Each structure stands twice: as structure tokens, then as C-alpha cells.
Kinemage of the C-alpha trace (Angstrom):
@kinemage 1
@onewidth
@group {chain A} dominant
@subgroup {mainchain}
@vectorlist {calphas} color= white
{ca ile a 1} P -64.202 52.704 -25.814
{ca lys a 2} L -64.805 52.573 -29.552
{ca glu a 3} L -66.825 55.806 -29.474
{ca met a 4} L -64.126 57.667 -27.542
{ca ile a 5} L -61.480 56.519 -30.004
{ca arg a 6} L -63.698 57.298 -32.986
{ca val a 7} L -63.941 60.996 -32.046
{ca leu a 8} L -60.238 61.316 -31.205
{ca lys a 9} L -58.375 62.990 -34.057
{ca pro a 10} L -55.325 61.227 -35.529
{ca asn a 11} L -52.035 62.173 -33.820
{ca his a 12} L -53.911 63.494 -30.780
{ca thr a 13} L -53.612 62.313 -27.201
{ca met a 14} L -56.278 60.816 -24.964
{ca ala a 15} L -56.013 60.767 -21.165
{ca ile a 16} L -57.801 57.910 -19.405
{ca thr a 17} L -58.285 57.963 -15.643
{ca val a 18} L -59.428 54.866 -13.771
{ca pro a 19} L -59.464 53.773 -10.131
{ca arg a 20} L -56.073 52.355 -9.167
{ca tyr a 21} L -56.002 48.702 -8.201
{ca leu a 22} L -54.416 48.644 -4.722
{ca pro a 23} L -56.182 51.624 -3.082
{ca glu a 24} L -59.509 50.380 -4.439
{ca leu a 25} L -58.847 46.828 -3.284
{ca ile a 26} L -58.283 48.183 0.223
{ca cys a 27} L -61.651 49.970 0.014
{ca trp a 28} L -63.316 46.733 -1.086
{ca lys a 29} L -61.696 44.835 1.810
{ca leu a 30} L -62.780 47.470 4.345
{ca ser a 31} L -66.398 47.630 3.178
{ca lys a 32} L -68.650 45.164 1.406
{ca glu a 33} L -71.051 47.981 0.507
{ca tyr a 34} L -68.377 50.255 -1.048
{ca ser a 35} L -68.801 49.026 -4.628
{ca ser a 36} L -72.551 49.679 -4.522
{ca ala a 37} L -72.416 52.915 -2.497
{ca asn a 38} L -72.715 56.372 -4.019
{ca gln a 39} L -69.291 57.310 -5.456
{ca gly a 40} L -67.968 53.775 -4.953
{ca his a 41} L -66.273 52.001 -7.852
{ca leu a 42} L -67.612 48.873 -9.512
{ca arg a 43} L -64.338 47.897 -11.192
{ca ile a 44} L -60.662 48.232 -10.442
{ca tyr a 45} L -57.857 48.034 -12.943
{ca lys a 46} L -54.224 47.131 -13.055
{ca lys a 47} L -52.057 49.320 -15.258
{ca lys a 48} L -51.255 46.452 -17.659
{ca glu a 49} L -54.977 45.764 -18.147
{ca val a 50} L -55.722 49.373 -19.079
{ca ile a 51} L -52.794 49.535 -21.496
{ca lys a 52} L -53.764 46.272 -23.168
{ca leu a 53} L -57.416 47.313 -23.451
{ca phe a 54} L -56.656 50.561 -25.276
{ca glu a 55} L -53.785 49.202 -27.352
{ca thr a 56} L -56.132 46.453 -28.539
{ca his a 57} L -58.306 49.253 -29.933
{ca gly a 58} L -55.408 50.787 -31.872
{ca leu a 59} L -54.041 53.419 -29.498
{ca lys a 60} L -50.347 53.758 -28.628
{ca phe a 61} L -49.479 53.934 -24.917
{ca leu a 62} L -47.401 57.029 -24.106
{ca ser a 63} L -47.073 57.305 -20.330
{ca ser a 64} L -48.856 57.058 -17.009
{ca his a 65} L -48.812 58.372 -13.472
{ca phe a 66} L -50.772 58.062 -10.247
{ca ala a 67} L -52.895 60.878 -8.813
{ca his a 68} L -54.984 61.801 -5.770
{ca gly a 69} L -52.714 60.423 -3.042
{ca leu a 70} L -54.462 62.568 -0.436
{ca his a 71} L -57.805 60.994 -1.387
{ca ser a 72} L -56.982 57.358 -0.572
{ca pro a 73} L -56.872 57.774 3.236
{ca tyr a 74} L -60.180 59.632 3.063
{ca trp a 75} L -61.838 56.725 1.248
{ca trp a 76} L -60.246 54.135 3.513
{ca leu a 77} L -61.624 55.990 6.522
{ca lys a 78} L -65.008 56.338 4.846
{ca cys a 79} L -65.090 52.611 4.048
{ca phe a 80} L -64.039 51.704 7.580
{ca ile a 81} L -66.768 53.842 9.151
{ca gly a 82} L -69.376 53.150 6.456
{ca pro a 83} L -69.397 54.491 2.894
{ca ser a 84} L -72.980 55.721 3.086
{ca lys a 85} L -72.652 57.416 6.501
{ca gln a 86} L -72.896 61.181 6.221
{ca asp a 87} L -72.872 62.228 9.869
{ca asn a 88} L -69.293 61.409 10.895
{ca leu a 89} L -67.306 64.459 12.020
{ca leu a 90} L -63.906 63.069 11.005
{ca ile a 91} L -65.092 62.131 7.499
{ca asn a 92} L -66.806 65.503 7.056
{ca leu a 93} L -63.681 67.398 8.159
{ca tyr a 94} L -61.484 65.370 5.815
{ca his a 95} L -63.925 66.031 2.966
{ca arg a 96} L -63.831 69.772 3.698
{ca phe a 97} L -60.029 69.575 3.638
{ca leu a 98} L -60.064 67.850 0.221
{ca val a 99} L -62.490 70.417 -1.216
{ca trp a 100} L -60.339 73.235 0.164
{ca asp a 101} L -57.252 71.580 -1.311
{ca ile a 102} L -58.852 71.303 -4.751
{ca met a 103} L -60.133 74.882 -4.697
{ca glu a 104} L -57.073 76.594 -3.211
{ca asn a 105} L -54.325 74.344 -4.627
{ca pro a 106} L -51.743 75.209 -1.940
{ca lys a 107} L -48.100 74.307 -2.541
{ca leu a 108} L -47.814 72.270 0.667
{ca thr a 109} L -50.613 69.853 -0.189
{ca arg a 110} L -49.451 69.655 -3.835
{ca phe a 111} L -46.072 68.543 -2.469
{ca leu a 112} L -47.679 66.024 -0.078
{ca asp a 113} L -49.815 64.676 -2.911
{ca tyr a 114} L -46.692 64.394 -5.083
{ca leu a 115} L -44.982 62.347 -2.338
{ca leu a 116} L -48.006 60.101 -1.736
{ca asn a 117} L -49.021 59.450 -5.351
{ca pro a 118} L -46.470 56.723 -6.167
{ca ala a 119} L -47.440 54.708 -3.097
{ca ile a 120} L -51.156 55.351 -2.557
{ca gly a 121} L -52.453 57.511 -5.413
{ca lys a 122} L -56.155 56.661 -5.820
{ca ser a 123} L -56.238 57.140 -9.593
{ca leu a 124} L -54.259 55.711 -12.481
{ca val a 125} L -53.884 58.252 -15.292
{ca thr a 126} L -52.769 56.879 -18.659
{ca tyr a 127} L -52.041 58.685 -21.905
{ca phe a 128} L -52.528 57.209 -25.361
{ca lys a 129} L -52.040 58.532 -28.864
{ca lys a 130} L -54.173 57.769 -31.874
{ca asn a 131} L -51.814 57.052 -34.745
{ca asp a 132} L -52.183 58.671 -38.128
{ca ile a 133} L -54.658 56.727 -40.248
């Protein structure tokens, strides 16, 4: 954290993205191997914890939002079936859908993601400002 803050210019903004607590907790409950699997998360954070951590290092919290609402069901399914399994048709189709969504950015899925983010967004995105020194 100190190195990230050190290179941030005064009066500039830093965006921090971490796994969101509830969707990750569901993954952990569905699969014991999730936290050690490829692309699994070792830690989960509550919004207050992230804010406190970065404010303790001198940054000012500006705002936050949740992202990747379409990704949570994919990971829940993956954890239910097995996070390291690569041969499941349903998981592979969902993954192809997510890649297509990221690459094509269609309005319909952007709208669905917008609706899902407050409830099940997989990521917590926070913004902090480094005050003038």
C-alpha cells in the first residue's frame, strides 16, 4: 500500500478494486478449494475495512460502487461444480458469454450488470484522493 501511495501524485485519485465480501463469502461456502484455486481469492473485504485501511495511510475516501454483477453467478456455479474443473459445458458457455460481454460491451448486458451490481456485484471499487502535501 505504501508504495502505491508513494507514487500517487498529490491531488490525484486512486481507484482500488477488491473482491466484495458477500459474493466471495458465498464462493468460500460453496467450495473449500476456491481460495487456493487458480483465480480464487485469498482475502475478502468489507467496504469499511478498505476505507479504514487507505485512510490510515493518508488518503481521503471519495466514493465507491460495486461492479461485475454478471460475474458472481458464474463464480458461484464454478464453485458449486468445482473451481478447478475445466470440462463443464455450462461453466464454459458462461465463460464464453462473459468474454463476449467484455469484448462487445452490448447495451443489454451493461443494463443487466447495472441492475445486478448493487445486490451481487463481485467487486468493490473505491476511490481515494491523495491530499496536497
